[in-house]
C-alpha positions in Angstrom: 41.6 -96.9 1.0 44.0 -98.3 3.6 46.0 -95.0 3.6 42.9 -92.9 4.1 41.9 -95.2 7.0 45.4 -95.0 8.6 45.5 -91.2 8.2 42.0 -90.8 9.8 43.0 -93.1 12.6 46.3 -91.2 13.2 44.4 -87.9 13.2 41.9 -89.1 15.7 44.6 -90.5 18.0 46.5 -87.2 17.7 43.4 -85.2 18.5 42.5 -87.4 21.5 46.1 -87.2 22.9 46.1 -83.4 22.5 42.8 -83.2 24.4 44.0 -85.4 27.3 47.2 -83.4 27.6 45.3 -80.1 27.8 43.0 -81.4 30.6 45.7 -82.7 33.0 46.4 -79.4 34.8 44.0 -78.9 37.7 43.9 -75.7 39.7 42.5 -76.9 43.0 43.1 -73.6 44.8 40.2 -71.9 43.0 37.7 -74.6 44.1 38.9 -74.2 47.7 38.6 -70.4 47.6 35.1 -70.6 46.2 34.1 -73.2 48.9 35.6 -71.1 51.7 34.0 -67.9 50.5 30.6 -69.6 50.1 30.9 -70.9 53.7 31.8 -67.4 55.0 28.8 -65.9 53.1 26.5 -68.5 54.4 27.6 -68.1 58.0 27.2 -64.3 57.8 23.8 -64.6 56.3 22.7 -67.0 59.0 24.1 -64.8 61.7 22.3 -61.7 60.4 19.0 -63.6 60.0 19.2 -65.0 63.5 20.1 -61.6 65.0 17.2 -60.0 63.1 14.7 -62.6 64.3 16.0 -62.4 67.9 15.8 -58.6 67.8 12.2 -58.8 66.8 11.0 -61.7 69.0 13.1 -61.6 72.1 14.2 -58.9 74.5 17.7 -57.5 74.6 19.5 -57.4 78.0 20.8 -53.8 78.0 23.1 -54.0 81.1 25.0 -57.2 80.3 26.9 -58.7 77.3 28.3 -62.0 76.3 31.9 -63.3 76.8 33.3 -61.4 73.9 31.0 -58.3 74.0 28.1 -59.9 72.1 24.5 -58.7 72.6 22.6 -60.9 75.0 18.9 -61.7 74.4 16.3 -63.1 76.7 13.7 -65.5 75.3 10.2 -66.2 76.6 11.5 -68.8 79.0 13.9 -66.3 80.6 17.0 -68.0 79.1 20.0 -65.8 78.2 21.7 -66.3 74.9 23.8 -64.6 72.2 24.2 -65.3 68.5 27.5 -66.9 67.4 29.3 -66.0 64.2 27.7 -69.1 62.6 24.2 -67.9 63.5 23.7 -70.4 66.3 22.2 -69.5 69.7 24.7 -70.0 72.5 22.9 -70.2 75.8 24.6 -68.7 78.9 24.2 -69.0 82.6 23.6 -65.9 84.6 27.1 -66.2 86.0 28.6 -66.1 82.5 27.2 -62.6 81.7 29.5 -59.7 81.9 28.8 -56.0 82.6 28.7 -53.8 79.5 31.5 -51.2 79.3 30.0 -47.8 78.7 
């Protein structure tokens, strides 16, 4: 009975040691890639949704553009803004508007 118990205990310890050795390697780059890609997709989705909503609700300023060539919108309070790459409204002064290159 003692040998059966010792053998079972040894087999359990060997199995547990093998499992802990198999789990020690962590690939952290995959988690970072997934997080980075998810953030990019979320930002692009937010940008497209905001541009769609602004295009329907607000008026486009045809003759002017933003600092980097973005489309400028005018809201109901006559404020000028463009949509950033993260989907946020960035309000501009009239002096910050640039002429569109045609």
